DRENKE-654482 format. One record per residue (C-alpha): residue number from 1; residue in three letters; x, y, z. Coordinates in steps of 0.1 Angstrom, whole numbers, plus 5000, padded with zeros to 4 digits. Layout:
<pts>
+-----+---------+------+------+------+
| num | residuo |    X |    Y |    Z |
+-----+---------+------+------+------+
| NUM |     ALA |    X |    Y |    Z |
...
+-----+---------+------+------+------+
</pts>
This chain:
<pts>
+-----+---------+------+------+------+
| num | residuo |    X |    Y |    Z |
+-----+---------+------+------+------+
|   1 |     MET | 5108 | 4877 | 4967 |
|   2 |     THR | 5079 | 4858 | 4981 |
|   3 |     ALA | 5050 | 4854 | 4955 |
|   4 |     TYR | 5020 | 4860 | 4976 |
|   5 |     ARG | 4991 | 4843 | 4958 |
|   6 |     TYR | 4960 | 4857 | 4975 |
|   7 |     ILE | 4958 | 4893 | 4982 |
|   8 |     VAL | 4934 | 4914 | 4997 |
|   9 |     ILE | 4936 | 4952 | 4991 |
|  10 |     VAL | 4915 | 4975 | 5015 |
|  11 |     GLY | 4908 | 5006 | 4995 |
|  12 |     CYS | 4906 | 5013 | 4960 |
|  13 |     GLY | 4916 | 5047 | 4956 |
|  14 |     ARG | 4945 | 5057 | 4935 |
|  15 |     LEU | 4971 | 5035 | 4951 |
|  16 |     GLY | 4949 | 5005 | 4957 |
|  17 |     SER | 4937 | 5005 | 4924 |
|  18 |     ILE | 4971 | 5007 | 4909 |
|  19 |     LEU | 4985 | 4979 | 4933 |
|  20 |     ALA | 4953 | 4957 | 4923 |
|  21 |     ASN | 4959 | 4962 | 4886 |
|  22 |     HIS | 4996 | 4956 | 4887 |
|  23 |     LEU | 4991 | 4924 | 4909 |
|  24 |     SER | 4963 | 4913 | 4886 |
|  25 |     ARG | 4984 | 4913 | 4855 |
|  26 |     GLN | 5011 | 4894 | 4873 |
|  27 |     GLY | 4984 | 4866 | 4878 |
|  28 |     ARG | 4980 | 4868 | 4915 |
|  29 |     ASN | 4944 | 4863 | 4932 |
|  30 |     VAL | 4932 | 4898 | 4941 |
|  31 |     VAL | 4903 | 4910 | 4960 |
|  32 |     VAL | 4897 | 4946 | 4964 |
|  33 |     VAL | 4873 | 4958 | 4992 |
|  34 |     ASP | 4859 | 4997 | 4990 |
|  35 |     ARG | 4830 | 5011 | 5009 |
|  36 |     ASP | 4820 | 5032 | 4978 |
|  37 |     GLU | 4812 | 5011 | 4947 |
|  38 |     ALA | 4820 | 5039 | 4925 |
|  39 |     ALA | 4857 | 5037 | 4936 |
|  40 |     PHE | 4859 | 5003 | 4915 |
|  41 |     LYS | 4859 | 5023 | 4884 |
|  42 |     ASN | 4897 | 5029 | 4892 |
|  43 |     LEU | 4905 | 4993 | 4881 |
|  44 |     SER | 4915 | 4985 | 4846 |
|  45 |     ALA | 4893 | 4966 | 4820 |
|  46 |     GLU | 4919 | 4941 | 4822 |
|  47 |     PHE | 4917 | 4935 | 4861 |
|  48 |     SER | 4908 | 4898 | 4867 |
|  49 |     GLY | 4900 | 4900 | 4903 |
|  50 |     PHE | 4873 | 4905 | 4926 |
|  51 |     GLN | 4856 | 4936 | 4941 |
|  52 |     VAL | 4836 | 4938 | 4973 |
|  53 |     THR | 4816 | 4966 | 4984 |
|  54 |     GLY | 4815 | 4970 | 5020 |
|  55 |     ASP | 4832 | 4984 | 5052 |
|  56 |     ALA | 4863 | 4963 | 5055 |
|  57 |     ALA | 4862 | 4969 | 5096 |
|  58 |     GLU | 4833 | 4946 | 5097 |
|  59 |     LEU | 4845 | 4907 | 5100 |
|  60 |     ALA | 4814 | 4898 | 5077 |
|  61 |     VAL | 4831 | 4919 | 5047 |
|  62 |     LEU | 4864 | 4906 | 5053 |
|  63 |     ARG | 4851 | 4871 | 5052 |
|  64 |     ARG | 4833 | 4879 | 5018 |
|  65 |     ALA | 4867 | 4891 | 5006 |
|  66 |     GLY | 4883 | 4856 | 5014 |
|  67 |     ILE | 4904 | 4868 | 5044 |
|  68 |     GLU | 4906 | 4834 | 5056 |
|  69 |     GLU | 4924 | 4822 | 5022 |
|  70 |     ALA | 4946 | 4854 | 5021 |
|  71 |     ASP | 4984 | 4854 | 5025 |
|  72 |     CYS | 4987 | 4891 | 5022 |
|  73 |     LEU | 4965 | 4920 | 5031 |
|  74 |     LEU | 4974 | 4955 | 5021 |
|  75 |     ALA | 4956 | 4985 | 5039 |
|  76 |     VAL | 4955 | 5014 | 5021 |
|  77 |     THR | 4926 | 5038 | 5028 |
|  78 |     ARG | 4933 | 5074 | 5032 |
|  79 |     HIS | 4922 | 5067 | 5069 |
|  80 |     ASP | 4949 | 5059 | 5094 |
|  81 |     ASN | 4926 | 5045 | 5120 |
|  82 |     VAL | 4907 | 5022 | 5093 |
|  83 |     ASN | 4941 | 5008 | 5080 |
|  84 |     LEU | 4952 | 5002 | 5116 |
|  85 |     MET | 4920 | 4985 | 5126 |
|  86 |     VAL | 4918 | 4964 | 5095 |
|  87 |     ALA | 4953 | 4952 | 5096 |
|  88 |     GLN | 4952 | 4945 | 5133 |
|  89 |     VAL | 4923 | 4921 | 5127 |
|  90 |     ALA | 4936 | 4907 | 5096 |
|  91 |     ARG | 4969 | 4898 | 5116 |
|  92 |     THR | 4954 | 4886 | 5148 |
|  93 |     VAL | 4920 | 4874 | 5142 |
|  94 |     PHE | 4928 | 4860 | 5107 |
|  95 |     GLY | 4964 | 4851 | 5110 |
|  96 |     VAL | 4972 | 4867 | 5078 |
|  97 |     PRO | 5011 | 4861 | 5073 |
|  98 |     LYS | 5018 | 4895 | 5056 |
|  99 |     VAL | 5001 | 4926 | 5065 |
| 100 |     ILE | 5012 | 4960 | 5052 |
| 101 |     ALA | 4994 | 4993 | 5060 |
| 102 |     ARG | 4999 | 5027 | 5049 |
| 103 |     VAL | 4999 | 5053 | 5076 |
| 104 |     PHE | 5001 | 5089 | 5067 |
| 105 |     ASP | 5010 | 5104 | 5103 |
| 106 |     PRO | 5048 | 5093 | 5111 |
| 107 |     SER | 5039 | 5093 | 5148 |
| 108 |     ARG | 5015 | 5063 | 5145 |
| 109 |     GLN | 5039 | 5041 | 5133 |
| 110 |     ALA | 5049 | 5029 | 5168 |
| 111 |     VAL | 5013 | 5016 | 5172 |
| 112 |     TYR | 5016 | 4997 | 5142 |
| 113 |     ASP | 5049 | 4985 | 5150 |
| 114 |     GLN | 5035 | 4970 | 5186 |
| 115 |     PHE | 5012 | 4949 | 5166 |
| 116 |     GLY | 5038 | 4935 | 5142 |
| 117 |     ILE | 5023 | 4953 | 5112 |
| 118 |     GLU | 5047 | 4965 | 5086 |
| 119 |     THR | 5040 | 5001 | 5074 |
| 120 |     ILE | 5047 | 5024 | 5044 |
| 121 |     CYS | 5042 | 5062 | 5054 |
| 122 |     PRO | 5039 | 5083 | 5022 |
| 123 |     THR | 5048 | 5113 | 5044 |
| 124 |     LEU | 5082 | 5101 | 5056 |
| 125 |     LEU | 5088 | 5089 | 5021 |
| 126 |     SER | 5081 | 5122 | 5006 |
| 127 |     ALA | 5100 | 5144 | 5032 |
| 128 |     ASP | 5131 | 5116 | 5026 |
| 129 |     THR | 5128 | 5125 | 4985 |
| 130 |     PHE | 5125 | 5159 | 4991 |
| 131 |     LEU | 5157 | 5165 | 5015 |
| 132 |     ALA | 5176 | 5142 | 4990 |
| 133 |     VAL | 5169 | 5165 | 4958 |
| 134 |     LEU | 5176 | 5195 | 4981 |
| 135 |     ASP | 5207 | 5179 | 4990 |
| 136 |     GLN | 5218 | 5177 | 4955 |
| 137 |     GLY | 5217 | 5215 | 4949 |
| 138 |     PRO | 5201 | 5234 | 4921 |
| 139 |     PRO | 5196 | 5217 | 4888 |
| 140 |     GLY | 5220 | 5240 | 4870 |
| 141 |     ALA | 5248 | 5231 | 4896 |
| 142 |     ARG | 5238 | 5193 | 4891 |
| 143 |     ALA | 5244 | 5196 | 4854 |
| 144 |     GLN | 5275 | 5215 | 4858 |
| 145 |     ALA | 5291 | 5190 | 4883 |
| 146 |     ALA | 5282 | 5163 | 4859 |
| 147 |     ARG | 5302 | 5179 | 4830 |
| 148 |     ALA | 5330 | 5188 | 4851 |
| 149 |     PRO | 5365 | 5170 | 4844 |
| 150 |     GLU | 5377 | 5149 | 4870 |
| 151 |     ALA | 5405 | 5166 | 4895 |
| 152 |     GLY | 5442 | 5156 | 4880 |
| 153 |     SER | 5426 | 5146 | 4845 |
+-----+---------+------+------+------+
</pts>
């Protein structure tokens, strides 16, 4: 696993704050950007990174976050268009080596792929998980199958 040292996280909602808190505990340099200053209340008291209030779609805000020094950017707002725009700017304008964006709409993943941006799609991950659980059958059947002796025993 590559140890990215300077990480910019765009979006400080539930996901952004969990990522920021975890990476900060690991000793990474973390900067969180959010338009809403109140979003930073999601960060733990132990968070040792920096907070930048502003619209990450603006180059000046990304520069205040130290994007030129970043080796990783995570775009995790709740807006696919914002995530795509910020991720694309990080990759093409600032040359950030590792860019990952959350995308809710699976049909938009192809657009991200064209720009060489890795994506994580909670919609597809959730669908895969639901289908896997359904394939396991009802909870009672799973427990009974686990207790059943093997054939030929």
